[in-house]
N, C-alpha and C positions, 0 to 999 in steps of 0.2 A: 519349529524354530521361528517362522514368520509370524504366527500367531503370538508367541511368547513376546517377541520384540514389539508388534503392535500394542499389545497390553500393556507393556512397560511404558511406551510413549504416551499412551491415553492416560496413564496414571500420572505421568509428568505433566500432562495437559490439564488435568483436573486439580492437580496441586497449585499450578500456576493460575489457574482461574480462582481457586481458594484464595490465594494471596492477593490477587487482583480486587476481588470482592471485599476482603478485609481493609485493603488501603482505601478503597472508594468509600466505605462506610466510615472509616476514620476521618476522612476529609470534612464530614459534616461538623465534627467537633474541632477541628484545626482551622477551619475557616472563620473569620470574624462573625459576629452576630449570634443569634439564637440557633442552635443545633437543630432544634424542630423545624424552624423555618427553612434552614438549609436542606434538610432531608425532604421536605414537602413541597417547598417552593412556595408556601402560602405564609405571607407576613402574619405575625400574631395580632389578631384582632380582639373581638370580645372574649368574654371568659368562657361562654358556652362553646364557641368555635375552638378556642384553645384546648378545652377539655375533650373535644371530640378527636382532636389530632393527637393529643397524648395518649387516648385510648387506642386510636389506630396503629400509631407508631410504637406503642407499648414504652412510652417515654419514661414512666415511672418505674419500669423493671430495670433489672441489670442489663450490662452491655451485651451479654450472650443472648439473652432474649430479643433485644432490639436488633442485634445482628441477623438473627434467624427470621425476624419479621422482615428485615430488609431483604434478605434472600428471597423469600416467598413473593415480596412485591416485584422484585426484579424478574422473576419467572412469570409473573403476571402481566408484564409490561407496564407496571406502575412505576415509573422512573421519577416522579415528581413533577412539578409545574415550573416552567421557566419564569424567572422574575421578570424578564423584559417583555416577553409576548403573551404569557398567561395560558400558553398551550402545553400540552403534554410533551415532556422531554423525549420519550420513546417515539413518539409519532414524528417530531422534529427529526430524529435521527433516521428513521425509516424513509422520510422524504428526501433527505439530503444524501445519504450515503450512496445511491445509485450514481450521482454525478461524480463523487469522488473515485468509486470503483472504475467508472468509465474512463477518466483520465488515467489512472493507474495501469489499467489493462492496455490502452492504446500506447502508453509510453513503454510498457514492457514488450509490447509487440516490436515496436520501432527499435528497442535496444537489442532484442534477439536477432531481428533482420539485419541490423547493422553490425552489432557487436561481434557476434559468433563468426561470421565470414571474415571480418577484418582481423580477428585474431588467428584464424586459419591462415589467412594470406601472409600476415606478419610471421608465422611460424614456418611457412613454407620458404620464405625468402629471409631467413633469420641473418641478421648482421649485414644485410644488403640495403639497398635504397628504400625498397618498399617497407621492410621492417623498421627502419630508421624514421621514415616519415609517419607512419602508422603510430609508433611508440611516442614520437615527440607530440603529434596531434592528441593523443590519448592523455598524456601528461598535462597538456594545457588544458584540455577539457576537464580533467579530474580536480585541477587546480582552481578552475573559475567557480566562485559561490553562485549558489542558485539565483539568489535575489539580484545579484550583479548582472547575470546573463540575461534574466527576464527584462530588467530595464533597459539593457543594451538592445535587445531584440525589438522591444516597444519603440525605442527611439529610432532605429533604423527601418524597420519594416512597417511600422504603424505610422509613426509622425512623419517621417521624411519620404518614404516611398509610397505609402498608403496602400500597400499590398494586403494587410491584415488587419482585422479589428483588434483593439487592445483590451477588450473586456467582454465578459458575458458569454453565454453558450449559443445563443441565437439572436438575429436581428428582431427588432420590434414588429416588422411587418408579418411575421410568421408566429402562429399559435399552434404549437404541436401538443396533442394529448398524452400526457405522461403514461404510457401503458407499462413499459419495463423500467423507465428512468435512464435508459441509455439513448441518446438523443438521435444517433444515427438509426438504430433499430426502430425507434418510435416513428421517425420519418417514413421509413420503409412500410411499416404497418398502418399509417395513417391513410385514410382514403380521400385524399384531395388531389386535384390535377396539377399543383405546382410542387410536386415532390423533388424534381430536378433542381429546382431553384433553392429550395429549403435545405436539401442535402449538401449543395455546394456552400451555402452560407454557413451550415454548421461545420463543415470541414474547415473553412476559413477561420471561424472562431476557435477551432480545436488545434490548429496547427502550431501556433507559438506556445500555448502551455504544454503541448505534448513535446515539442523539441526541448524545452527548458527542462521539463521533469525527467526526459529520457536521457539527458546528458550523462549524469552520474552513473546510472547502472550500465549504460553503453560503454564507458571507458572501463567499468570493473569487469564487464563480460570480455572485452578486448583482451586485457591484460590476463585474466584468469584463463580464457581460451587459448591464447599464445602460450602460457606457461604449461597448461595441461598437455598440449600437443607436443611441445619441445621434450617434456618428460616421457610421453609414449614414443615418441620418434628415437629416443635413446635407449629403448628396450632391446633385448636380445632377438625377439622375433622380428622386429622391423629390420635389424642389421641382416638377419638371415634372408629375409624378402629382397632387401637391396642387393645381396650377393648373388641372388638368383637372376638378377638383371631387370627388376621392375623399376620403372621410372618413379619420379616424384609424385605425379598425380596418382598413379596406381597404389603407391604406398599409403598416400593420405586417404583416398577414398575407400579403399577395400581393407585396410588394416589399421590405420592409426585413428581414423576419425571415430569409429564406434566406440573405441575404448577411451579417447580423450573427451567425448561428450558426456560421459557418465557423471564426472564431478561438476560439469557446466550445468547439468540438469537441477542439481541441488542449489547451485549459485543462483540460478534464475528465480527458484522459489524464494530464496532469502533476499533477493533484490526487490521482489514485490512487496515485502514487509517494509523495506526501506522507503519504496515509492510513497507508500501510505503516510509516512511521517513527512517526507519532503513535499508531498502534496499540500500540506498546510501552507507553507510559504508561497507556493505557486499560486493557490487559490486566492489568496490575499492580494497578490499583486495584479492577477488578471481579473479579479471579481467574479471568480468561478464559483457558482452556488453550490458549494460542497460543505461536507461536515468541518473540514479543516478551517475554512473561512468563518463558519459558524462558531467554532470553538474559540477562535482568536477574538472574534467580536464579544463572546460571552466573557472572556477574561477581562476585556476592556470595560465592560458594563458590569463587572462583579456579579455575574448571574451564576451563583454557586451551584444550584441544581443542574444547570446546563453544562457547567465545568464538569461536574461529577459523571454526568451521563456521557458526555463527549469523550473524556479521558477513558472511561471504561469500554465504550465502542471501538475507539481507535486501537487501544491496547489489546482488546479481544481479537481483532482482525490481524494484528501483528502476530499474535500467538498462534492463531489458527494457520496463518501462511507460513509460519516457521515449522510447525509441526507437520503440515501437509508436505512441505519441501523435503524434510527428513525422511518421511514415509515413502514418498515417491522415489527418492534416491535409493533407499535400502532396498526397495522391491526390484530395482533395475539392477543393483550391484550386490549379489550375495556375500561378496568378500568383505564389504564393510559392515554387513549384518552380522557376520561371524566375528569380526574384530570388535563389534559393539556389544557383544554378548556379556552380559553380567554388568553392564553399564546402564545407567538411567539416563 
């Protein structure tokens, strides 16, 4: 049963990847300009160079052959050349994606640490002042646009109070070798005597972008955890345990929590895919050197090969995060796996 479900999800994953690759390939013909230049990133030059590109990209063949050649280049890491920098698009993505993943992972950790306990607390005191306070705060946080919150925090904590820097990942005084791409991990792995100062500086740069990015998933997790806990607390086995004399803490910790957190696990994975898309706005405002900021800059510069590669990379991470969240949830919850039997 488990293997059958995993195979069906992998089939869905491959189908989505197929559709994504077809869409990305089609962009070369939908963008303005020469499709061959959009695919390769090399402007049409002399006749001999143009002929070499036509042979490499099978430009004179039918669309199916061109698409198959496109797939081959994708798997080989040949994603074309950026119009703006002249460098390989795939190498750009490899260099920039760790910064985006770092921001998303830290924001997700903050969301879980804050959102899940707040949702549990709100459900424990439902219709009382803690629940009303948490629900009101959650509604306000959910309604605030990401860009407006980012500008507000920069104005208060960077410009007025001067507590945090307003852009970048590190100060100019520090030069950290990029071993993993995660700045905090790279600082710990680096062999220099001023690790403490560099670590503190990196945390200062990371604080505001993480708070801004974590706001939306935190509010979602608070509301989802609260609703899940209330649903479980209304079950018959909870009423039976309450009738035996168990207090509220015992009911939550020993009976309700383990059942209510199963749907929350899936929601955490789904929020990670949301964070990847929200990170694009956050990176632009805070000048965070990630793939989102690079993709927005490529759109402004009409760098079509970079746009194709960036969209494909971001979409691929969203698809992978969604599939992994579904698989993790079904592995922990056999009931949902049985309910999903026969569905794709």
